[in-house]
TORPA-4810 file (N, C-alpha, C, O; in nm, 3 decimals):
<nodes>
NODE_1_0.085_-0.120_0.000_0.000_0.000_0.000_0.088_0.124_0.000_0.178_0.137_0.084_M
NODE_2_0.064_0.217_-0.093_0.146_0.337_-0.103_0.112_0.434_0.009_0.009_0.421_0.075_T
NODE_3_0.202_0.531_0.028_0.179_0.631_0.133_0.054_0.713_0.104_-0.019_0.751_0.195_E
NODE_4_0.031_0.742_-0.027_-0.087_0.820_-0.065_-0.215_0.744_-0.032_-0.311_0.801_0.020_T
NODE_5_-0.215_0.612_-0.062_-0.332_0.530_-0.034_-0.358_0.521_0.116_-0.472_0.528_0.162_T
NODE_6_-0.249_0.504_0.192_-0.262_0.497_0.338_-0.321_0.624_0.395_-0.407_0.620_0.483_T
NODE_7_-0.274_0.738_0.344_-0.324_0.867_0.390_-0.473_0.884_0.356_-0.552_0.933_0.437_T
NODE_8_-0.510_0.843_0.234_-0.649_0.854_0.191_-0.739_0.766_0.276_-0.849_0.806_0.316_A
NODE_9_-0.691_0.645_0.304_-0.770_0.552_0.387_-0.789_0.607_0.527_-0.898_0.600_0.584_T
NODE_10_-0.682_0.663_0.582_-0.690_0.721_0.717_-0.787_0.839_0.718_-0.864_0.857_0.813_A
NODE_11_-0.783_0.919_0.611_-0.874_1.033_0.603_-1.018_0.989_0.592_-1.107_1.050_0.651_G
NODE_12_-1.041_0.883_0.515_-1.176_0.828_0.499_-1.230_0.779_0.633_-1.345_0.805_0.669_F
NODE_13_-1.143_0.707_0.707_-1.185_0.656_0.838_-1.214_0.770_0.934_-1.310_0.766_1.010_R
NODE_14_-1.128_0.873_0.930_-1.148_0.987_1.021_-1.280_1.057_0.990_-1.353_1.095_1.081_H
NODE_15_-1.310_1.074_0.861_-1.435_1.138_0.821_-1.555_1.060_0.874_-1.648_1.119_0.928_F
NODE_16_-1.553_0.929_0.858_-1.667_0.849_0.901_-1.673_0.838_1.053_-1.781_0.819_1.110_H
NODE_17_-1.558_0.849_1.119_-1.561_0.858_1.266_-1.630_0.987_1.309_-1.708_0.988_1.404_D
NODE_18_-1.601_1.095_1.239_-1.664_1.223_1.269_-1.815_1.219_1.241_-1.894_1.274_1.317_Q
NODE_19_-1.853_1.153_1.131_-1.995_1.137_1.101_-2.064_1.058_1.212_-2.174_1.094_1.255_L
NODE_20_-1.999_0.950_1.258_-2.055_0.870_1.367_-2.071_0.951_1.494_-2.170_0.937_1.565_G
NODE_21_-1.972_1.036_1.522_-1.979_1.122_1.640_-2.095_1.221_1.628_-2.162_1.250_1.727_S
NODE_22_-2.117_1.274_1.508_-2.227_1.369_1.486_-2.361_1.299_1.509_-2.453_1.358_1.567_L
NODE_23_-2.372_1.175_1.464_-2.495_1.099_1.487_-2.519_1.079_1.636_-2.632_1.092_1.684_K
NODE_24_-2.413_1.048_1.708_-2.427_1.028_1.853_-2.470_1.158_1.922_-2.551_1.155_2.014_E
NODE_25_-2.416_1.270_1.876_-2.456_1.398_1.933_-2.605_1.425_1.910_-2.676_1.471_1.999_Q
NODE_26_-2.651_1.394_1.788_-2.792_1.413_1.758_-2.880_1.323_1.843_-2.984_1.366_1.893_L
NODE_27_-2.839_1.198_1.858_-2.916_1.104_1.941_-2.923_1.152_2.086_-3.027_1.143_2.150_L
NODE_28_-2.810_1.202_2.137_-2.808_1.254_2.274_-2.898_1.374_2.289_-2.966_1.389_2.390_G
NODE_29_-2.899_1.460_2.188_-2.986_1.578_2.192_-3.132_1.537_2.185_-3.216_1.593_2.255_M
NODE_30_-3.162_1.438_2.101_-3.300_1.389_2.090_-3.347_1.331_2.222_-3.460_1.354_2.264_S
NODE_31_-3.261_1.255_2.288_-3.297_1.196_2.417_-3.330_1.305_2.518_-3.427_1.294_2.594_Q
NODE_32_-3.250_1.410_2.520_-3.277_1.522_2.612_-3.411_1.588_2.580_-3.489_1.618_2.670_K
NODE_33_-3.438_1.609_2.451_-3.563_1.674_2.412_-3.683_1.588_2.450_-3.785_1.640_2.497_A
NODE_34_-3.671_1.457_2.430_-3.780_1.367_2.465_-3.802_1.364_2.616_-3.915_1.364_2.663_E
NODE_35_-3.693_1.360_2.692_-3.704_1.360_2.838_-3.768_1.489_2.888_-3.851_1.485_2.979_E
NODE_36_-3.731_1.601_2.830_-3.788_1.730_2.871_-3.938_1.735_2.840_-4.017_1.787_2.918_R
NODE_37_-3.975_1.679_2.725_-4.117_1.676_2.689_-4.196_1.590_2.786_-4.302_1.630_2.834_T
NODE_38_-4.143_1.471_2.815_-4.210_1.380_2.909_-4.228_1.447_3.046_-4.335_1.441_3.106_D
NODE_39_-4.121_1.510_3.093_-4.125_1.571_3.226_-4.223_1.688_3.230_-4.293_1.708_3.329_L
NODE_40_-4.226_1.766_3.122_-4.318_1.880_3.117_-4.463_1.833_3.121_-4.547_1.893_3.189_A
NODE_41_-4.493_1.726_3.047_-4.630_1.674_3.046_-4.666_1.617_3.183_-4.778_1.637_3.230_V
NODE_42_-4.573_1.547_3.246_-4.598_1.496_3.382_-4.628_1.612_3.477_-4.720_1.605_3.558_E
NODE_43_-4.549_1.719_3.466_-4.572_1.836_3.551_-4.709_1.897_3.526_-4.778_1.939_3.619_A
NODE_44_-4.749_1.900_3.400_-4.879_1.957_3.364_-4.993_1.874_3.422_-5.086_1.929_3.480_L
NODE_45_-4.985_1.743_3.407_-5.094_1.656_3.449_-5.106_1.646_3.600_-5.215_1.626_3.654_L
NODE_46_-4.992_1.661_3.670_-4.993_1.646_3.816_-4.982_1.779_3.889_-4.982_1.784_4.012_T
NODE_47_-4.971_1.889_3.810_-4.952_2.023_3.870_-4.829_2.024_3.960_-4.832_2.077_4.071_R
NODE_48_-4.721_1.964_3.911_-4.599_1.946_3.990_-4.501_2.059_3.958_-4.436_2.059_3.853_D
NODE_49_-4.491_2.154_4.050_-4.405_2.270_4.028_-4.257_2.231_4.020_-4.182_2.288_3.941_R
NODE_50_-4.215_2.134_4.101_-4.074_2.093_4.103_-4.031_2.036_3.968_-3.925_2.070_3.917_E
NODE_51_-4.115_1.949_3.911_-4.082_1.892_3.780_-4.082_2.000_3.672_-3.998_1.999_3.583_K
NODE_52_-4.176_2.091_3.683_-4.182_2.200_3.585_-4.055_2.284_3.590_-4.001_2.321_3.486_A
NODE_53_-4.007_2.313_3.709_-3.885_2.392_3.722_-3.763_2.318_3.666_-3.671_2.380_3.613_N
NODE_54_-3.762_2.185_3.678_-3.652_2.107_3.623_-3.648_2.120_3.470_-3.541_2.127_3.410_L
NODE_55_-3.766_2.122_3.410_-3.773_2.139_3.264_-3.716_2.275_3.225_-3.636_2.286_3.132_V
NODE_56_-3.759_2.377_3.295_-3.715_2.514_3.263_-3.565_2.529_3.283_-3.496_2.588_3.200_I
NODE_57_-3.515_2.477_3.394_-3.371_2.488_3.423_-3.287_2.408_3.324_-3.174_2.445_3.294_E
NODE_58_-3.343_2.298_3.274_-3.267_2.211_3.184_-3.262_2.258_3.040_-3.192_2.198_2.958_G
NODE_59_-3.334_2.366_3.008_-3.337_2.412_2.870_-3.199_2.454_2.821_-3.171_2.445_2.702_D
NODE_60_-3.113_2.498_2.912_-2.979_2.542_2.874_-2.899_2.427_2.813_-2.812_2.450_2.729_V
NODE_61_-2.927_2.303_2.856_-2.855_2.187_2.801_-2.883_2.171_2.652_-2.791_2.149_2.574_D
NODE_62_-3.010_2.183_2.613_-3.044_2.171_2.471_-2.986_2.284_2.389_-2.943_2.263_2.276_L
NODE_63_-2.983_2.404_2.445_-2.922_2.517_2.374_-2.774_2.490_2.347_-2.723_2.517_2.239_N
NODE_64_-2.707_2.436_2.448_-2.563_2.406_2.433_-2.542_2.296_2.330_-2.452_2.305_2.246_R
NODE_65_-2.624_2.192_2.335_-2.609_2.081_2.241_-2.634_2.125_2.097_-2.568_2.077_2.005_L
NODE_66_-2.729_2.216_2.078_-2.753_2.267_1.943_-2.629_2.333_1.887_-2.593_2.312_1.771_E
NODE_67_-2.563_2.413_1.968_-2.441_2.482_1.925_-2.331_2.380_1.893_-2.259_2.396_1.794_V
NODE_68_-2.318_2.277_1.975_-2.215_2.175_1.952_-2.239_2.099_1.823_-2.145_2.073_1.748_E
NODE_69_-2.365_2.063_1.797_-2.396_1.991_1.673_-2.368_2.080_1.552_-2.309_2.035_1.454_V
NODE_70_-2.409_2.204_1.560_-2.386_2.295_1.448_-2.238_2.315_1.422_-2.195_2.316_1.307_E
NODE_71_-2.158_2.330_1.527_-2.014_2.348_1.511_-1.950_2.225_1.448_-1.866_2.237_1.359_Q
NODE_72_-1.990_2.106_1.493_-1.935_1.983_1.438_-1.973_1.968_1.291_-1.891_1.926_1.209_A
NODE_73_-2.098_2.001_1.257_-2.143_1.989_1.118_-2.071_2.088_1.027_-2.029_2.052_0.917_A
NODE_74_-2.055_2.210_1.072_-1.986_2.311_0.992_-1.840_2.271_0.971_-1.785_2.292_0.862_V
NODE_75_-1.778_2.215_1.072_-1.639_2.169_1.058_-1.629_2.060_0.952_-1.536_2.060_0.871_E
NODE_76_-1.723_1.967_0.953_-1.722_1.861_0.852_-1.741_1.919_0.711_-1.674_1.876_0.617_L
NODE_77_-1.831_2.015_0.698_-1.854_2.076_0.567_-1.730_2.150_0.518_-1.696_2.145_0.400_L
NODE_78_-1.664_2.219_0.609_-1.550_2.302_0.571_-1.425_2.219_0.539_-1.351_2.251_0.446_A
NODE_79_-1.401_2.113_0.615_-1.275_2.040_0.604_-1.282_1.915_0.517_-1.181_1.873_0.461_L
NODE_80_-1.401_1.855_0.504_-1.411_1.726_0.435_-1.476_1.732_0.297_-1.462_1.639_0.218_Q
NODE_81_-1.548_1.840_0.268_-1.617_1.855_0.139_-1.696_1.729_0.102_-1.669_1.667_-0.001_Q
NODE_82_-1.792_1.692_0.184_-1.867_1.568_0.160_-1.956_1.578_0.037_-1.988_1.687_-0.011_P
NODE_83_-1.996_1.461_-0.013_-2.078_1.455_-0.133_-2.203_1.372_-0.105_-2.210_1.297_-0.008_M
NODE_84_-2.303_1.387_-0.193_-2.422_1.302_-0.198_-2.490_1.288_-0.061_-2.518_1.389_0.004_A
NODE_85_-2.515_1.162_-0.018_-2.593_1.142_0.105_-2.522_1.198_0.227_-2.588_1.250_0.317_R
NODE_86_-2.389_1.189_0.232_-2.316_1.244_0.347_-2.340_1.395_0.358_-2.357_1.448_0.468_D
NODE_87_-2.341_1.462_0.245_-2.368_1.606_0.244_-2.509_1.634_0.293_-2.531_1.726_0.373_L
NODE_88_-2.606_1.556_0.244_-2.744_1.575_0.287_-2.759_1.550_0.437_-2.832_1.621_0.505_R
NODE_89_-2.688_1.449_0.488_-2.697_1.420_0.631_-2.643_1.536_0.714_-2.705_1.575_0.813_F
NODE_90_-2.530_1.590_0.676_-2.467_1.696_0.756_-2.554_1.822_0.756_-2.574_1.884_0.860_I
NODE_91_-2.603_1.858_0.638_-2.693_1.975_0.632_-2.820_1.948_0.711_-2.871_2.035_0.782_I
NODE_92_-2.872_1.825_0.697_-2.992_1.788_0.772_-2.970_1.792_0.921_-3.060_1.829_0.997_G
NODE_93_-2.850_1.753_0.966_-2.819_1.751_1.109_-2.831_1.891_1.170_-2.878_1.906_1.283_A
NODE_94_-2.790_1.992_1.095_-2.801_2.130_1.144_-2.949_2.167_1.161_-2.987_2.226_1.261_I
NODE_95_-3.031_2.130_1.062_-3.174_2.160_1.068_-3.241_2.082_1.182_-3.324_2.137_1.254_K
NODE_96_-3.204_1.955_1.196_-3.265_1.871_1.300_-3.230_1.924_1.439_-3.315_1.926_1.527_V
NODE_97_-3.106_1.966_1.458_-3.066_2.018_1.590_-3.145_2.143_1.625_-3.178_2.165_1.741_S
NODE_98_-3.174_2.225_1.525_-3.256_2.344_1.548_-3.398_2.305_1.587_-3.457_2.365_1.677_N
NODE_99_-3.453_2.205_1.519_-3.588_2.157_1.552_-3.592_2.101_1.694_-3.689_2.124_1.767_D
NODE_100_-3.489_2.027_1.733_-3.486_1.969_1.868_-3.475_2.077_1.975_-3.533_2.066_2.082_L
NODE_101_-3.399_2.181_1.945_-3.390_2.293_2.040_-3.525_2.360_2.057_-3.561_2.401_2.167_E
NODE_102_-3.600_2.370_1.948_-3.734_2.429_1.955_-3.830_2.337_2.030_-3.921_2.386_2.099_R
NODE_103_-3.813_2.206_2.020_-3.892_2.113_2.101_-3.872_2.146_2.248_-3.967_2.150_2.326_V
NODE_104_-3.745_2.170_2.286_-3.717_2.207_2.424_-3.788_2.335_2.466_-3.835_2.346_2.579_G
NODE_105_-3.795_2.432_2.374_-3.866_2.557_2.404_-4.014_2.532_2.429_-4.073_2.591_2.519_D
NODE_106_-4.074_2.444_2.350_-4.216_2.412_2.369_-4.238_2.335_2.500_-4.340_2.353_2.567_H
NODE_107_-4.142_2.251_2.536_-4.151_2.182_2.665_-4.147_2.283_2.780_-4.219_2.268_2.878_A
NODE_108_-4.064_2.385_2.766_-4.059_2.492_2.867_-4.194_2.563_2.876_-4.242_2.592_2.985_V
NODE_109_-4.255_2.591_2.761_-4.387_2.656_2.761_-4.490_2.571_2.836_-4.572_2.624_2.912_N
NODE_110_-4.487_2.439_2.814_-4.579_2.350_2.884_-4.552_2.352_3.034_-4.644_2.354_3.115_I
NODE_111_-4.424_2.352_3.069_-4.387_2.356_3.211_-4.435_2.485_3.276_-4.479_2.484_3.391_A
NODE_112_-4.426_2.595_3.205_-4.473_2.723_3.260_-4.624_2.721_3.279_-4.675_2.779_3.375_E
NODE_113_-4.696_2.655_3.188_-4.841_2.639_3.208_-4.868_2.555_3.331_-4.962_2.582_3.406_S
NODE_114_-4.786_2.452_3.353_-4.802_2.367_3.471_-4.787_2.448_3.600_-4.862_2.427_3.696_A
NODE_115_-4.692_2.539_3.601_-4.670_2.622_3.720_-4.790_2.714_3.743_-4.835_2.729_3.857_I
NODE_116_-4.842_2.773_3.637_-4.958_2.861_3.653_-5.081_2.782_3.698_-5.162_2.833_3.775_R
NODE_117_-5.095_2.659_3.649_-5.206_2.575_3.694_-5.190_2.538_3.842_-5.288_2.528_3.916_L
NODE_118_-5.066_2.517_3.884_-5.041_2.485_4.025_-5.079_2.601_4.116_-5.112_2.581_4.232_A
NODE_119_-5.075_2.722_4.060_-5.114_2.840_4.137_-5.266_2.854_4.149_-5.315_2.939_4.222_D
NODE_120_-5.339_2.770_4.075_-5.485_2.777_4.076_-5.542_2.637_4.103_-5.607_2.579_4.017_N
NODE_121_-5.517_2.584_4.223_-5.550_2.444_4.251_-5.699_2.415_4.270_-5.739_2.299_4.276_P
NODE_122_-5.781_2.519_4.280_-5.923_2.496_4.311_-5.998_2.431_4.195_-6.097_2.360_4.217_K
NODE_123_-5.953_2.456_4.073_-6.020_2.399_3.956_-5.923_2.305_3.885_-5.821_2.347_3.832_V
NODE_124_-5.956_2.179_3.885_-5.870_2.078_3.825_-5.946_2.005_3.714_-6.035_1.924_3.741_N
NODE_125_-5.910_2.036_3.591_-5.978_1.978_3.475_-5.892_1.865_3.418_-5.772_1.884_3.396_I
NODE_126_-5.951_1.751_3.397_-5.881_1.639_3.336_-5.927_1.623_3.191_-6.046_1.605_3.164_R
NODE_127_-5.833_1.630_3.099_-5.863_1.616_2.957_-5.781_1.498_2.903_-5.664_1.515_2.871_I
NODE_128_-5.841_1.381_2.892_-5.765_1.263_2.845_-5.700_1.284_2.709_-5.594_1.227_2.682_P
NODE_129_-5.763_1.365_2.624_-5.707_1.386_2.491_-5.567_1.448_2.495_-5.485_1.423_2.407_E
NODE_130_-5.540_1.530_2.598_-5.407_1.589_2.610_-5.303_1.481_2.638_-5.192_1.486_2.585_I
NODE_131_-5.338_1.384_2.722_-5.245_1.274_2.749_-5.220_1.193_2.624_-5.107_1.150_2.599_E
NODE_132_-5.324_1.171_2.544_-5.307_1.096_2.418_-5.221_1.176_2.321_-5.132_1.121_2.255_V
NODE_133_-5.247_1.307_2.312_-5.165_1.394_2.227_-5.018_1.385_2.264_-4.931_1.375_2.177_M
NODE_134_-4.992_1.389_2.395_-4.854_1.385_2.442_-4.786_1.255_2.402_-4.671_1.256_2.358_A
NODE_135_-4.857_1.142_2.415_-4.799_1.014_2.376_-4.771_1.009_2.227_-4.666_0.961_2.184_R
NODE_136_-4.865_1.059_2.147_-4.848_1.056_2.002_-4.731_1.146_1.959_-4.648_1.107_1.877_R
NODE_137_-4.726_1.267_2.014_-4.620_1.359_1.978_-4.483_1.304_2.019_-4.386_1.315_1.944_A
NODE_138_-4.478_1.245_2.138_-4.352_1.186_2.187_-4.306_1.072_2.097_-4.187_1.059_2.067_R
NODE_139_-4.401_0.988_2.052_-4.367_0.876_1.963_-4.320_0.928_1.828_-4.224_0.877_1.771_K
NODE_140_-4.386_1.031_1.778_-4.344_1.090_1.651_-4.202_1.144_1.661_-4.123_1.127_1.568_M
NODE_141_-4.170_1.207_1.773_-4.037_1.263_1.791_-3.931_1.153_1.790_-3.828_1.166_1.724_L
NODE_142_-3.957_1.046_1.863_-3.864_0.934_1.868_-3.849_0.868_1.730_-3.738_0.839_1.686_S
NODE_143_-3.962_0.844_1.664_-3.958_0.779_1.532_-3.887_0.867_1.428_-3.815_0.816_1.343_D
NODE_144_-3.908_0.997_1.436_-3.848_1.086_1.336_-3.695_1.083_1.346_-3.627_1.085_1.244_S
NODE_145_-3.642_1.078_1.469_-3.496_1.071_1.484_-3.442_0.937_1.437_-3.337_0.931_1.374_L
NODE_146_-3.515_0.830_1.468_-3.475_0.698_1.417_-3.471_0.700_1.265_-3.378_0.648_1.204_D
NODE_147_-3.573_0.759_1.205_-3.580_0.764_1.059_-3.463_0.843_1.001_-3.405_0.803_0.901_A
NODE_148_-3.429_0.954_1.065_-3.320_1.037_1.014_-3.185_0.967_1.031_-3.105_0.964_0.937_F
NODE_149_-3.160_0.913_1.147_-3.031_0.849_1.173_-3.011_0.728_1.082_-2.900_0.703_1.034_I
NODE_150_-3.120_0.652_1.057_-3.109_0.531_0.975_-3.137_0.557_0.828_-3.133_0.466_0.746_R
NODE_151_-3.167_0.684_0.793_-3.205_0.719_0.656_-3.318_0.629_0.609_-3.311_0.567_0.503_A
NODE_152_-3.424_0.622_0.691_-3.539_0.536_0.665_-3.654_0.622_0.611_-3.728_0.683_0.688_D
NODE_153_-3.666_0.626_0.478_-3.768_0.710_0.417_-3.909_0.667_0.450_-3.997_0.751_0.468_G
NODE_154_-3.932_0.537_0.459_-4.067_0.487_0.489_-4.112_0.531_0.628_-4.226_0.573_0.646_A
NODE_155_-4.023_0.521_0.726_-4.057_0.564_0.862_-4.077_0.715_0.866_-4.165_0.765_0.936_L
NODE_156_-3.994_0.788_0.792_-4.011_0.933_0.786_-4.147_0.972_0.732_-4.210_1.064_0.782_G
NODE_157_-4.193_0.902_0.629_-4.326_0.929_0.572_-4.436_0.895_0.673_-4.536_0.965_0.682_R
NODE_158_-4.417_0.788_0.748_-4.516_0.749_0.848_-4.530_0.859_0.954_-4.641_0.893_0.994_K
NODE_159_-4.417_0.914_0.998_-4.421_1.024_1.095_-4.505_1.140_1.039_-4.587_1.197_1.111_V
NODE_160_-4.484_1.172_0.914_-4.559_1.282_0.853_-4.709_1.253_0.851_-4.790_1.342_0.877_C
NODE_161_-4.745_1.129_0.822_-4.888_1.092_0.822_-4.947_1.098_0.963_-5.062_1.136_0.980_R
NODE_162_-4.866_1.060_1.063_-4.915_1.059_1.201_-4.950_1.199_1.252_-5.025_1.213_1.348_D
NODE_163_-4.897_1.301_1.187_-4.925_1.438_1.231_-5.074_1.470_1.220_-5.126_1.551_1.297_D
NODE_164_-5.142_1.408_1.123_-5.285_1.434_1.106_-5.363_1.393_1.231_-5.460_1.460_1.269_D
NODE_165_-5.322_1.284_1.295_-5.391_1.238_1.415_-5.373_1.337_1.530_-5.466_1.364_1.605_E
NODE_166_-5.252_1.391_1.543_-5.227_1.490_1.649_-5.308_1.616_1.623_-5.362_1.676_1.716_V
NODE_167_-5.316_1.657_1.498_-5.397_1.775_1.465_-5.544_1.751_1.502_-5.611_1.840_1.555_D
NODE_168_-5.594_1.631_1.475_-5.732_1.598_1.508_-5.755_1.600_1.659_-5.858_1.648_1.706_S
NODE_169_-5.659_1.548_1.734_-5.668_1.550_1.880_-5.666_1.693_1.932_-5.736_1.727_2.028_L
NODE_170_-5.585_1.777_1.869_-5.578_1.917_1.911_-5.713_1.985_1.892_-5.757_2.062_1.978_H
NODE_171_-5.779_1.956_1.781_-5.914_2.011_1.757_-6.012_1.961_1.864_-6.097_2.036_1.911_D
NODE_172_-5.999_1.835_1.901_-6.087_1.777_2.002_-6.065_1.843_2.138_-6.162_1.873_2.209_S
NODE_173_-5.939_1.867_2.173_-5.908_1.935_2.299_-5.973_2.073_2.302_-6.029_2.114_2.403_V
NODE_174_-5.964_2.144_2.190_-6.025_2.277_2.184_-6.175_2.270_2.208_-6.230_2.350_2.285_F
NODE_175_-6.242_2.175_2.144_-6.388_2.165_2.159_-6.427_2.130_2.303_-6.522_2.186_2.357_R
NODE_176_-6.354_2.036_2.364_-6.385_1.995_2.501_-6.366_2.111_2.597_-6.451_2.136_2.683_V
NODE_177_-6.256_2.181_2.584_-6.228_2.292_2.675_-6.323_2.409_2.653_-6.361_2.477_2.748_L
NODE_178_-6.362_2.431_2.530_-6.460_2.537_2.504_-6.593_2.505_2.573_-6.658_2.594_2.628_L
NODE_179_-6.631_2.378_2.571_-6.752_2.335_2.641_-6.743_2.363_2.790_-6.838_2.410_2.852_T
NODE_180_-6.625_2.332_2.849_-6.603_2.359_2.992_-6.616_2.508_3.021_-6.683_2.547_3.118_H
NODE_181_-6.554_2.591_2.940_-6.554_2.735_2.965_-6.694_2.794_2.953_-6.731_2.882_3.030_M
NODE_182_-6.772_2.745_2.857_-6.909_2.795_2.842_-6.999_2.750_2.957_-7.091_2.821_2.996_L
NODE_183_-6.970_2.631_3.010_-7.054_2.577_3.118_-7.022_2.638_3.253_-7.111_2.652_3.338_A
NODE_184_-6.895_2.675_3.276_-6.855_2.723_3.408_-6.742_2.825_3.394_-6.629_2.787_3.363_D
NODE_185_-6.769_2.953_3.416_-6.667_3.056_3.400_-6.542_3.033_3.487_-6.435_3.082_3.453_P
NODE_186_-6.555_2.960_3.595_-6.437_2.936_3.681_-6.333_2.851_3.610_-6.217_2.848_3.651_K
NODE_187_-6.373_2.782_3.504_-6.277_2.696_3.432_-6.202_2.770_3.321_-6.116_2.712_3.255_T
NODE_188_-6.236_2.897_3.302_-6.176_2.967_3.187_-6.025_2.975_3.198_-5.954_2.941_3.102_I
NODE_189_-5.974_3.019_3.311_-5.829_3.035_3.325_-5.753_2.903_3.310_-5.660_2.897_3.230_T
NODE_190_-5.790_2.797_3.384_-5.718_2.671_3.364_-5.739_2.613_3.224_-5.649_2.550_3.169_P
NODE_191_-5.856_2.635_3.166_-5.881_2.584_3.031_-5.789_2.652_2.929_-5.739_2.587_2.837_S
NODE_192_-5.767_2.780_2.946_-5.678_2.852_2.855_-5.535_2.799_2.866_-5.464_2.789_2.766_L
NODE_193_-5.493_2.766_2.989_-5.359_2.708_3.007_-5.348_2.571_2.939_-5.246_2.539_2.878_E
NODE_194_-5.454_2.492_2.949_-5.453_2.361_2.884_-5.458_2.375_2.732_-5.397_2.295_2.661_L
NODE_195_-5.530_2.475_2.684_-5.528_2.502_2.540_-5.388_2.538_2.493_-5.343_2.494_2.388_L
NODE_196_-5.320_2.619_2.573_-5.184_2.658_2.540_-5.091_2.536_2.539_-5.007_2.522_2.450_L
NODE_197_-5.107_2.450_2.638_-5.026_2.328_2.644_-5.054_2.239_2.522_-4.962_2.184_2.463_A
NODE_198_-5.182_2.227_2.486_-5.217_2.147_2.369_-5.155_2.203_2.242_-5.108_2.128_2.155_G
NODE_199_-5.154_2.335_2.231_-5.093_2.399_2.114_-4.943_2.368_2.109_-4.888_2.344_2.002_R
NODE_200_-4.878_2.369_2.223_-4.735_2.339_2.225_-4.708_2.193_2.189_-4.609_2.163_2.123_N
NODE_201_-4.794_2.102_2.231_-4.779_1.962_2.192_-4.799_1.947_2.041_-4.730_1.869_1.975_L
NODE_202_-4.895_2.022_1.987_-4.918_2.016_1.843_-4.797_2.068_1.767_-4.764_2.017_1.660_E
NODE_203_-4.731_2.169_1.821_-4.610_2.222_1.757_-4.494_2.122_1.768_-4.414_2.111_1.675_R
NODE_204_-4.484_2.049_1.878_-4.381_1.947_1.888_-4.401_1.841_1.780_-4.304_1.795_1.719_I
NODE_205_-4.527_1.803_1.757_-4.556_1.707_1.650_-4.518_1.765_1.514_-4.468_1.693_1.428_A
NODE_206_-4.541_1.895_1.494_-4.501_1.958_1.368_-4.350_1.953_1.349_-4.302_1.930_1.238_D
NODE_207_-4.275_1.974_1.457_-4.129_1.968_1.448_-4.081_1.826_1.419_-3.985_1.806_1.345_L
NODE_208_-4.149_1.728_1.478_-4.118_1.589_1.446_-4.144_1.562_1.299_-4.070_1.488_1.234_A
NODE_209_-4.251_1.622_1.246_-4.282_1.607_1.103_-4.171_1.666_1.018_-4.133_1.609_0.916_T
NODE_210_-4.119_1.782_1.059_-4.006_1.841_0.986_-3.889_1.743_0.978_-3.828_1.727_0.873_N
NODE_211_-3.860_1.679_1.090_-3.748_1.584_1.094_-3.780_1.462_1.007_-3.692_1.409_0.939_I
NODE_212_-3.906_1.418_1.009_-3.947_1.309_0.922_-3.927_1.344_0.775_-3.881_1.261_0.697_G
NODE_213_-3.961_1.466_0.737_-3.939_1.512_0.599_-3.791_1.514_0.565_-3.752_1.479_0.454_E
NODE_214_-3.708_1.556_0.660_-3.564_1.555_0.637_-3.511_1.412_0.621_-3.418_1.388_0.544_D
NODE_215_-3.572_1.318_0.693_-3.533_1.177_0.679_-3.563_1.126_0.538_-3.484_1.052_0.480_A
NODE_216_-3.679_1.165_0.484_-3.715_1.125_0.347_-3.616_1.184_0.247_-3.571_1.115_0.155_V
NODE_217_-3.581_1.310_0.266_-3.486_1.374_0.176_-3.349_1.305_0.184_-3.284_1.284_0.082_Y
NODE_218_-3.308_1.272_0.304_-3.180_1.204_0.323_-3.180_1.068_0.253_-3.083_1.032_0.186_L
NODE_219_-3.289_0.994_0.269_-3.296_0.859_0.215_-3.317_0.855_0.064_-3.259_0.772_-0.005_A
NODE_220_-3.401_0.948_0.014_-3.447_0.937_-0.124_-3.405_1.055_-0.213_-3.421_1.050_-0.335_E
NODE_221_-3.353_1.160_-0.151_-3.320_1.278_-0.229_-3.443_1.352_-0.277_-3.435_1.431_-0.372_G
NODE_222_-3.559_1.328_-0.212_-3.685_1.391_-0.252_-3.732_1.488_-0.144_-3.728_1.457_-0.025_K
NODE_223_-3.776_1.605_-0.187_-3.835_1.701_-0.096_-3.986_1.675_-0.090_-4.054_1.680_-0.192_Q
NODE_224_-4.038_1.647_0.030_-4.182_1.628_0.042_-4.246_1.737_0.126_-4.364_1.727_0.162_I
NODE_225_-4.170_1.843_0.159_-4.230_1.957_0.228_-4.334_2.020_0.137_-4.316_2.027_0.015_K
NODE_226_-4.442_2.066_0.197_-4.552_2.127_0.122_-4.605_2.032_0.015_-4.656_2.075_-0.088_H
NODE_227_-4.591_1.900_0.043_-4.644_1.796_-0.046_-4.577_1.796_-0.183_-4.637_1.756_-0.283_H
NODE_228_-4.450_1.842_-0.186_-4.376_1.839_-0.312_-4.309_1.704_-0.327_-4.266_1.644_-0.228_Q
NODE_229_-4.299_1.656_-0.448_-4.221_1.538_-0.481_-4.132_1.578_-0.598_-4.175_1.583_-0.713_E
NODE_230_-4.006_1.607_-0.565_-3.917_1.653_-0.672_-3.788_1.575_-0.671_-3.701_1.599_-0.754_S
</nodes>
């Protein structure tokens, strides 16, 4: 093996080691975002101020991880000049890290609603649809990252289809809470907080859909945003 070949092989291995490290960073960031979402929903359902504060305090971790992923991706773009799917993955990683950071922001919003609900303990409204929304959005988030990391276009498309169910649940939450508010004015304030929480869960599902679309592009080279097939 010539010195040139040895150097090229070493460079190839180093590049793919860096790609593997970037994937691990994304997976770690996804895990944090999913944990923050779970904790925020638990705080909302149980009116647990301590859990809500943990979500809010932990948001700095996701902000830091987004910066780290972006720096690693930019370094790969600048030094390695990747092509084809590797290029799509690195560009996608920057977009996905931004979406995950925004998931953390929505989890913080839910946690803040939980705190405000804890301040109004006299009226406790249980809306099962919100719990179902939370499970669906959380599953979409997990599936979307799996689809992106594995370049699984079929799973990415499934995540996009699942968004319709979350949208339908969000509409149902609105109707149920509107009924409560019309029937009893004392429920207006907590109902508005639950509406806000539902909206944030719906946005988390939208962000998971974005990641699912990026997974399709990574796997197939096709843009399906806005229902385009190009």
